[in-house]
C-alpha positions in Angstrom: -2.8 23.2 -10.7 -3.3 23.5 -7.1 -5.8 26.9 -7.5 -7.5 25.2 -10.5 -7.9 22.2 -8.1 -9.3 24.9 -5.5 -12.0 26.5 -8.1 -13.5 23.0 -9.5 -14.0 22.0 -6.1 -16.2 24.9 -5.6 -18.1 24.1 -8.7 -18.7 20.8 -7.9 -20.2 22.2 -4.4 -22.4 24.4 -5.9 -23.7 22.4 -7.9 -23.8 18.9 -5.1 -25.8 21.6 -3.6 -28.3 22.1 -6.2 -29.3 18.6 -5.6 -29.4 17.7 -2.3 -31.5 17.8 0.4 -33.7 15.1 2.6 -34.5 12.5 0.3 -36.5 9.6 0.6 -37.4 6.2 -1.5 -37.8 2.9 -1.1 -35.2 0.0 -2.2 -35.3 -3.3 -4.2 -37.3 -6.2 -3.8 -39.6 -5.1 -0.6 -42.4 -3.4 0.6 -40.5 -2.9 3.5 -38.0 0.6 3.5 -35.1 -0.8 4.9 -12.3 15.9 0.2 -11.5 17.5 -1.2 -14.6 17.9 -3.6 -14.0 17.6 -7.7 -15.0 19.8 -10.6 -18.0 18.6 -12.2 -16.8 19.5 -15.4 -20.2 20.9 -16.1 -23.3 19.9 -18.4 -22.1 21.3 -22.1 -25.6 21.3 -24.0 -24.4 18.4 -25.8 -23.4 16.5 -23.2 -27.0 17.0 -21.0 -29.1 16.3 -24.3 -27.0 12.9 -24.4 -28.5 11.5 -21.7 -30.9 9.5 -21.5 -33.7 9.4 -19.1 -35.4 6.6 -19.8 -38.2 7.4 -17.3 -36.6 8.4 -14.6 -38.5 10.4 -11.7 -38.9 12.0 -8.5 -36.1 11.1 -6.1 -33.3 9.0 -5.2 -31.3 8.5 -1.8 -27.9 6.2 -1.9 -25.0 6.1 -0.1 -21.6 4.4 0.4 -18.0 5.3 -0.7 -16.4 8.1 0.0 -13.5 7.5 -2.2 -16.4 8.2 -5.3 -18.5 11.1 -3.5 -16.1 13.6 -6.2 -17.2 11.7 -9.4 -21.0 11.3 -7.9 -21.3 15.0 -7.5 -20.2 15.2 -11.1 -22.1 12.7 -12.1 -25.7 14.0 -10.5 -25.4 17.6 -12.2 -25.3 16.3 -15.4 -27.8 14.1 -15.0 -30.4 15.6 -12.5 -30.0 18.8 -15.3 -30.6 16.2 -18.0 -33.6 14.5 -16.2 -35.4 16.8 -13.6 -34.2 14.3 -10.9 -33.0 14.7 -7.1 -30.3 12.3 -6.1 -28.9 12.5 -2.4 -25.4 10.5 -2.2 -24.4 10.4 1.4 -20.8 8.9 0.7 -20.9 7.9 4.6 -18.3 5.0 3.6 -18.0 1.9 2.1 -19.4 -0.4 5.1 -22.4 2.2 6.1 -23.8 1.7 2.2 -23.9 -2.2 1.7 -25.1 -2.1 5.2 -28.0 0.0 4.4 -28.5 -1.4 0.9 -28.5 -5.0 2.5 -31.6 -3.7 5.3 -33.6 -2.4 1.9 -33.1 1.4 2.7 -31.4 2.1 -0.3 -31.6 0.5 -4.2 -28.1 1.0 -4.9 -24.8 1.6 -3.6 -21.1 2.2 -3.5 -18.4 0.3 -2.5 -14.3 0.0 -2.6 -14.8 -3.4 -1.9 -16.7 -6.3 -4.0 -19.7 -8.2 -1.8 -18.5 -10.5 0.5 -20.9 -14.2 0.4 -22.7 -13.0 3.9 -23.7 -9.7 2.1 -24.8 -11.4 -1.4 -26.7 -13.9 1.0 -28.2 -10.5 2.8 -28.9 -8.7 -0.4 -30.9 -11.5 -1.2 -33.7 -10.6 1.2 -34.4 -7.4 -0.7 -33.7 -8.4 -4.0 -37.0 -10.4 -4.6 -35.8 -12.9 -6.2 -32.4 -12.0 -7.3 -29.2 -10.7 -5.7 -26.5 -7.6 -5.0 -24.0 -7.5 -7.7 -21.2 -5.8 -8.5 -20.6 -3.1 -11.4 -17.0 -1.9 -11.3 -18.1 2.0 -12.2 -15.2 4.1 -11.1 -11.1 3.5 -10.9 -8.4 5.4 -9.0 -5.0 5.8 -7.3 -5.0 5.6 -3.1 -2.8 8.3 -3.1 -0.2 7.8 -0.2 -0.4 11.6 0.8 1.6 13.4 3.4 3.1 16.8 5.2 6.8 17.0 5.9 8.2 20.4 5.2 10.9 20.5 3.1 10.8 17.5 1.4 8.8 17.1 -1.6 9.4 14.3 -3.8 9.4 11.0 -0.8 9.3 7.9 -2.4 8.3 4.6 -0.1 8.1 1.1 -0.8 5.9 -1.9 0.6 7.9 -3.0 3.3 9.0 0.6 4.8 4.8 2.2 3.8 3.5 -1.3 6.1 6.3 -0.7 9.4 5.2 2.7 9.1 1.5 2.2 9.4 1.8 -0.4 11.7 4.4 1.6 14.4 7.2 0.1 13.7 8.8 3.2 11.8 8.5 6.2 14.2 10.6 8.4 12.7 11.0 10.8 9.6 15.0 9.8 9.6 14.7 6.3 9.8 17.1 4.8 7.7 14.7 2.2 5.9 13.4 6.2 4.8 16.8 7.2 4.2 18.1 4.9 1.8 14.8 5.2 -0.3 15.6 9.1 -0.4 18.9 9.4 0.0 19.1 13.6 -1.0 16.1 14.3 0.5 17.0 16.4 4.1 14.8 14.1 6.3 14.1 15.7 9.9 14.5 14.4 13.0 10.8 14.2 13.6 8.0 12.0 14.6 5.7 10.4 12.2 2.0 11.0 12.8 0.4 8.2 10.9 -3.6 8.8 10.2 -5.8 5.8 9.2 -9.6 6.1 8.6 -11.8 5.0 11.9 -15.2 4.0 9.9 -15.4 0.8 7.9 -13.6 1.8 4.5 -13.1 -0.4 1.2 -10.5 2.5 0.7 -8.7 0.4 3.5 -9.2 -2.6 2.6 -7.8 -1.7 -0.7 -4.6 -0.1 0.6 -4.2 -3.3 2.8 -4.7 -5.7 0.2 -1.9 -4.2 -1.1 0.3 -4.4 1.7 -0.6 -8.3 2.2 0.5 -9.1 -1.1 3.2 -6.9 -1.8 5.0 -7.2 1.5 3.2 -9.9 3.4 6.4 -10.7 6.0 5.5 -6.6 7.4 1.8 -7.0 6.9 0.1 -9.5 9.2 -3.3 -9.0 9.3 -5.8 -10.5 7.7 -7.4 -7.4 6.0 -10.8 -6.2 5.5 -12.9 -2.4 5.7 -11.9 -2.1 9.5 -8.5 -0.6 10.1 -6.7 -3.8 12.7 -3.1 -2.4 12.9 -2.3 -0.9 16.4 -1.2 2.4 17.3 -1.4 5.8 14.4 -4.6 8.1 14.5 -7.8 7.9 13.6 -10.6 10.2 11.4 -13.7 9.6 9.7 -13.9 9.6 6.3 -10.9 10.2 3.3 -12.0 13.8 3.4 -11.2 13.8 8.0 -7.6 11.8 7.4 -7.1 14.5 4.7 -7.8 17.1 7.0 -5.7 16.0 9.6 -2.5 15.5 7.2 -2.8 18.9 6.1 -3.1 20.8 9.1 0.2 18.6 10.9 3.7 18.3 10.0 5.0 15.0 9.7 1.4 13.4 8.8 0.8 10.0 6.4 -2.0 9.0 5.4 -4.3 7.6 2.4 -6.8 8.4 0.4 -7.8 9.8 -2.9 -5.8 11.6 -5.1 -8.1 14.6 -5.4 -7.3 15.0 -1.8 -4.1 15.8 -2.8 -2.6 19.4 -3.2 -3.1 22.4 -1.4 -0.2 21.1 1.5 -0.4 17.8 1.1 1.8 15.9 -1.0 2.0 12.8 -2.5 4.5 9.3 -2.2 5.4 7.7 -5.1 6.0 3.8 -4.4 8.9 2.0 -5.6 7.7 -1.5 -6.5 10.8 -2.9 -8.8 9.9 -1.4 -11.8 12.7 1.1 -13.5 11.4 4.1 -11.7 9.0 4.8 -8.8 5.7 5.4 -9.4 3.8 7.7 -8.4 -0.5 7.7 -8.1 -2.6 9.6 -11.3 -5.6 8.7 -13.8 -3.1 6.9 -15.9 -0.9 5.1 -13.7 -4.0 4.0 -12.1 -5.4 2.6 -15.5 -2.5 0.9 -16.2 -2.7 -1.3 -13.2 -6.6 -1.9 -13.2 -6.2 -2.8 -16.9 -4.7 -6.4 -15.5 -7.6 -7.0 -13.7 -9.7 -9.9 -13.9 -13.5 -10.7 -14.0 -13.9 -12.8 -10.9 -17.6 -12.5 -10.4 -19.4 -15.2 -11.1 -23.2 -14.7 -12.9 -24.0 -11.1 -13.2 -21.8 -9.9 -11.1 -18.1 -8.4 -12.3 -16.2 -8.3 -9.1 -12.3 -7.9 -10.1 -8.8 -9.3 -9.0 -6.8 -6.7 -8.8 -3.1 -7.0 -9.3 -1.3 -5.4 -6.2 2.1 -6.3 -6.9 2.5 -5.3 -10.4 6.2 -4.1 -11.1 5.2 -3.1 -14.6 6.3 0.3 -15.9 4.5 3.1 -14.9 1.5 1.0 -13.1 0.5 2.5 -9.5 -0.3 -0.2 -7.5 -2.4 1.2 -4.9 -5.9 1.1 -6.8 -9.0 1.0 -5.8 -12.3 0.2 -7.9 -15.4 1.5 -6.7 -18.6 -0.6 -7.3 -22.0 0.2 -7.6 -24.0 -2.5 -6.2 -27.6 -2.7 -7.3 -30.0 -5.6 -7.4 -29.8 -8.0 -11.0 -33.9 -8.9 -10.1 -36.1 -7.7 -8.0 -35.9 -4.2 -8.0 -39.0 -2.0 -6.8 -40.9 -0.7 -9.6 -40.8 2.7 -8.9 -36.9 3.7 -8.3 -35.7 0.9 -10.9 -36.0 3.5 -14.0 -34.5 6.2 -12.0 -31.9 4.0 -11.1 -31.0 2.4 -14.2 -31.2 5.4 -16.4 -28.8 7.1 -13.4 -26.1 3.7 -14.0 -26.2 3.5 -17.8 -24.9 7.5 -17.8 -22.2 6.8 -15.2 -21.4 3.8 -17.8 -21.6 5.6 -21.0 -19.4 7.3 -22.9 -19.8 11.0 -21.5 -19.9 9.2 -17.8 -16.7 8.0 -18.2 -15.1 10.5 -20.4 -15.2 13.2 -17.7 -13.5 11.1 -14.9 -9.9 11.5 -15.5 -10.6 15.3 -15.2 -11.4 14.8 -12.1 -8.1 12.9 -10.7 -10.8 9.2 -11.3 -9.9 6.5 -13.6 -12.4 5.6 -16.2 -12.4 1.4 -16.7 -11.6 0.4 -19.7 -12.8 -0.9 -22.3 -13.5 -4.4 -22.2 -15.0 -4.0 -18.5 -17.0 -0.7 -19.0 -18.7 -3.0 -22.0 -19.5 -5.8 -20.0 -21.0 -3.0 -17.4 -23.5 -1.8 -19.6 -25.3 -5.1 -20.8 -25.3 -5.5 -16.8 -27.2 -2.1 -16.3 -29.5 -3.5 -19.1 -30.6 -6.6 -17.9 -31.3 -5.0 -14.5 -35.3 -6.3 -13.6 
């Protein structure tokens, strides 16, 4: 499996290079301009021919969630082969993407957190007659990755995890960790906890889980910015994963695609019959329990981070594509709609599970498709 991941990583990297470059565009509504990689699976002849280009042309620049970068790389490869469009997704983090979108620098962004009210208000300045909306497109578990020689099947629960990331548990042979792992040979070794240095929707979703599952042990308000004291930081998911990979005794959080090649994933004890490991299947079970809480065209979701359902992995995120519902720039709208349509299509969603992402449940992705069709 690890060898397959490495080989598939190279495939996507080559595909991404073929469509990358310095690209420019104008954004919606205003005349002013504002990891471990995984496989694409390739675009088969039938898959490529099924992509509807619908007037897509030219070049697009986007930015945002690094969590969905590997999915975007796969979609870009297939869409570009079919439609001849160049797309450059910078994956600078959810915070950077939302800021670029609300400043009118890009026509759509990726974010692992739904837009806040102040961000919706800011988007109205660039979405002429409309506003930014959330389109749930990519799901997946947030893996708690670790590197600990001699320990292969580590189990943690929410209180223990919160105390580790808050600097309250500092050694791997702590009694709380021993209790959850009675047969493991836990070393007398300092824990090296890594978190994101940049504003991150992955951070936001991890801390939402900790707040919901163990409020007595996680007193922080949460958000895209890491708030707990102590620990070490690195930029983007790839940076955190790299630090964990090269440091015995390290632990961090990132997408499932970064697990492997020396980085192992923690199973979470939720109160279900068995601890749950991160997987596309266990993430889908959690996402299926989500509720649409957005209004109008907005499809933001409320996840149940405190689930105790058997086989449901609780530390799960949904990445949203952020776009204007109305007031899109005429010269970029056809390309944005066509690309979003492909992402939400049956073929687009089908490739996700093969690259460690969870497709959106049918009931949710059907609403996404209808909303994309109405973008103007």
